[in-house]
C-alpha positions in Angstrom: 30.5 2.1 2.1 27.1 3.8 2.6 23.8 2.1 2.4 20.8 4.1 1.1 17.3 2.9 1.8 15.4 4.5 -1.1 11.6 4.7 -1.1 10.3 4.1 -4.7 7.3 3.0 -6.6 3.5 3.4 -6.0 2.5 5.1 -2.7 -0.6 6.7 -1.3 0.2 10.0 -2.9 1.5 8.8 -6.3 -0.1 5.8 -7.9 -2.4 5.3 -4.9 -2.1 1.5 -4.7 0.5 -0.9 -3.5 2.8 -3.0 -5.8 1.7 -6.6 -5.9 3.1 -9.7 -4.3 1.9 -12.7 -6.4 0.8 -16.0 -5.0 4.1 -17.6 -5.8 5.9 -14.8 -3.9 7.1 -12.8 -6.9 7.2 -9.1 -6.4 6.2 -6.8 -9.2 7.6 -3.3 -8.8 5.1 -0.6 -10.1 6.9 2.6 -11.1 4.9 5.8 -10.6 2.7 7.4 -13.2 4.0 10.8 -14.6 2.5 13.2 -17.0 6.0 14.7 -17.7 7.4 11.5 -19.1 7.1 9.7 -22.5 7.3 5.9 -21.8 3.9 4.2 -21.4 3.0 1.4 -19.0 2.0 -0.7 -22.1 5.6 -0.5 -23.3 7.0 -2.1 -20.1 7.1 -5.8 -19.4 7.3 -7.9 -16.3 8.3 -11.5 -16.8 7.3 -11.0 -20.5 3.8 -9.7 -19.7 2.8 -6.1 -20.4 2.4 -3.8 -17.4 -0.8 -2.3 -19.0 -3.2 -5.0 -17.9 -1.5 -5.3 -14.5 -1.9 -1.6 -13.6 -5.4 -1.5 -15.1 -6.6 -4.4 -12.9 -4.9 -3.2 -9.7 -6.0 0.4 -10.0 -9.5 -0.5 -11.2 -9.0 1.3 -14.5 -7.6 4.5 -13.1 -4.4 3.7 -14.9 -4.0 1.8 -18.2 -1.3 0.9 -20.6 -1.8 4.3 -22.3 -0.6 6.2 -19.2 2.9 7.5 -19.0 5.3 6.3 -16.4 8.5 7.5 -14.5 10.7 4.5 -15.1 13.1 5.2 -12.2 15.0 3.3 -10.7 15.5 1.3 -13.9 17.2 -1.9 -12.7 15.6 -4.8 -14.7 17.0 -5.4 -18.2 13.8 -7.2 -19.3 11.5 -4.3 -18.5 12.1 -2.2 -21.6 13.8 -2.2 -25.0 17.6 -1.7 -24.5 20.5 -0.3 -26.5 24.0 -1.8 -26.3 25.8 -0.9 -23.2 22.7 -0.6 -21.0 23.1 -1.1 -17.2 21.0 -0.2 -14.2 20.5 3.5 -13.7 18.7 5.8 -11.1 18.1 9.5 -11.1 17.4 12.1 -8.4 17.0 15.9 -8.3 16.0 18.7 -6.0 16.3 18.4 -2.2 16.6 14.6 -2.4 19.7 14.9 -4.7 21.1 17.6 -2.4 20.7 15.2 0.6 22.6 12.4 -1.3 25.3 14.9 -2.2 25.6 16.2 1.4 26.0 12.6 2.7 28.7 11.9 0.1 26.9 9.0 -1.6 29.0 7.9 -4.5 31.0 5.1 -6.1 30.7 1.8 -4.3 27.7 2.8 -2.2 24.5 0.7 -2.4 20.9 1.7 -2.9 18.4 -0.7 -1.4 15.0 0.2 -2.9 11.9 -0.4 -0.9 8.2 0.3 -1.5 4.6 -0.4 -0.6 3.5 -4.0 -1.3 0.4 -6.2 -0.7 -0.5 -9.8 -1.6 -2.7 -10.5 -4.6 -4.7 -13.4 -5.9 -5.2 -14.2 -9.6 -8.9 -14.1 -10.5 -9.9 -14.7 -14.1 -6.3 -14.2 -15.1 -6.0 -10.8 -13.4 -4.2 -9.7 -10.2 -6.6 -8.7 -7.4 -5.6 -7.5 -3.9 -6.3 -10.1 -1.2 -8.9 -8.9 1.2 -7.3 -8.2 4.6 -3.8 -8.7 3.4 -1.3 -6.4 5.2 0.3 -3.4 3.7 4.1 -3.8 3.9 7.2 -1.9 3.2 9.5 -4.3 1.4 13.0 -4.1 0.0 12.7 -5.1 -3.7 15.9 -4.2 -5.5 19.4 -2.8 -5.4 22.0 -0.7 -7.3 25.6 -0.4 -6.5 27.0 2.9 -7.7 29.6 2.7 -10.4 29.6 6.4 -11.3 27.7 9.6 -10.5 27.0 12.2 -13.2 25.4 15.6 -13.1 23.1 15.6 -16.0 23.9 19.2 -17.1 27.6 18.1 -17.4 26.9 15.2 -19.8 27.7 16.0 -23.4 25.2 15.0 -26.1 27.1 11.9 -27.4 27.7 10.4 -24.0 25.7 7.4 -22.6 23.5 7.1 -25.6 22.0 3.9 -24.1 20.4 6.0 -21.3 18.7 8.8 -23.4 15.3 7.3 -22.7 15.7 7.7 -19.0 13.5 10.4 -17.5 16.3 12.3 -15.8 18.1 12.6 -19.1 15.1 13.0 -21.4 13.7 16.2 -19.8 15.2 19.7 -19.4 17.9 19.6 -16.8 18.6 21.7 -13.7 21.7 22.0 -11.5 20.8 19.2 -9.0 19.7 16.7 -11.6 21.9 13.6 -11.1 22.1 10.1 -12.4 23.7 7.1 -10.5 25.0 4.5 -13.0 25.4 1.0 -11.7 28.5 -1.1 -11.6 28.3 -4.0 -14.0 29.2 -6.5 -11.3 28.5 -6.2 -7.6 31.6 -5.7 -5.4 30.6 -6.6 -1.8 32.8 -8.9 0.3 31.0 -12.2 1.0 29.0 -12.2 -2.2 29.7 -14.0 -5.5 31.8 -11.9 -7.9 29.5 -12.6 -10.8 26.4 -11.1 -9.4 25.1 -8.0 -11.3 25.5 -4.6 -9.7 21.8 -3.9 -10.0 18.5 -5.9 -10.1 15.2 -6.9 -8.6 15.2 -9.4 -5.6 12.5 -11.5 -7.2 10.5 -13.3 -4.5 9.6 -12.0 -1.1 11.6 -13.3 1.9 11.2 -12.5 5.6 14.5 -10.5 5.7 13.2 -8.2 2.9 10.2 -7.0 4.9 10.8 -3.8 6.9 7.3 -3.5 8.4 6.9 -5.0 11.9 4.8 -8.2 12.1 1.2 -7.6 12.9 1.6 -3.8 12.6 -1.4 -1.9 11.2 1.0 0.8 9.9 3.5 -0.2 7.2 5.8 2.7 8.4 6.5 0.9 11.7 9.6 -1.1 11.0 11.3 -3.9 12.9 15.1 -3.9 12.2 18.2 -5.6 13.6 19.0 -4.3 17.1 22.3 -2.7 15.9 20.3 -0.1 13.9 19.6 1.8 17.1 21.7 5.0 17.1 22.4 5.0 20.8 26.2 5.2 21.3 26.9 5.9 17.6 28.2 9.1 16.1 25.5 9.1 13.5 22.0 7.8 12.8 20.0 6.6 9.8 19.4 10.0 8.2 16.1 11.7 8.9 15.8 9.4 12.0 18.0 11.0 14.6 15.1 11.6 17.0 15.5 9.0 19.8 11.7 9.0 20.2 11.3 7.2 16.9 13.3 4.2 18.2 12.2 1.5 20.7 14.2 -1.5 21.7 12.6 -4.9 21.4 13.8 -8.4 22.1 16.8 -8.9 19.8 15.5 -6.2 17.5 14.6 -2.5 17.4 11.4 -0.8 16.2 11.5 2.4 14.2 8.6 4.7 13.3 10.0 5.7 9.9 9.3 9.2 8.6 6.5 9.7 6.2 8.5 12.2 4.1 11.9 11.8 2.5 13.0 9.5 -0.2 16.5 8.4 0.7 17.8 7.4 4.2 21.5 7.0 4.4 23.5 4.7 6.8 27.3 4.8 7.0 28.8 1.4 7.5 32.0 3.0 9.0 29.8 3.8 12.0 27.6 0.6 11.6 29.9 -2.2 10.5 27.2 -4.7 11.2 25.3 -3.4 8.2 27.7 -5.1 5.8 26.6 -8.6 6.9 23.0 -7.4 6.7 23.4 -6.3 3.1 25.1 -9.6 2.3 22.1 -11.5 3.7 19.6 -9.4 1.7 21.5 -9.7 -1.6 22.0 -13.4 -1.3 
């Protein structure tokens, strides 16, 4: 099994603001704006509330419910109107898709999605970033791959429930790929009935990648077994030993600023299986 740490949602280049952590600990994933897509923020819902007022408040009006959005990964059934047969789905194209292909990511492998988050307060019914709250990289969702499909090989009457998805709705190209989730998670040590995709809901310490008290969200504190010393592979894009520093019962990683998917092979890192179990519990 391979684990893919996948950077998604608002960042400094796209969106420009962090996704919010609400006072009760709930995490609201903000998918990025996109002029090339058709779905609008106002058509999306989070716990029954429209995304429109959320993005308008947090971006100080730079984005509103009228702006179009790249709904990917799409891993929450309640976010959008669904057709029968819907399940979690994620798309990738270009160099990032080529990287996943080269690493052999496929059926049974697990994407762990992480993004930029910050604590908010609710003022006059609107979310507002807390002054001085840290910027964090946080794991917020998962998708276990059930099937992998090249979009240009999907015939018109296939997976009709996914035709809204941005990687199927636009003109295709050879690397354009969708990863369709398993209906039920298949990971030893976890309940058989858990969905093969979803959001993690509320923040927990083991979901935070950023090191405590770090002024840079890209400095991560990870379990000590993540260190590539003595292994035959490393977390992809992080083979440079200068990025790693051993701590007390942990390891610190200066994660790369570019790159969307970082792949770890549990054949080389068997400890990663228990780590995933703990995250998805």
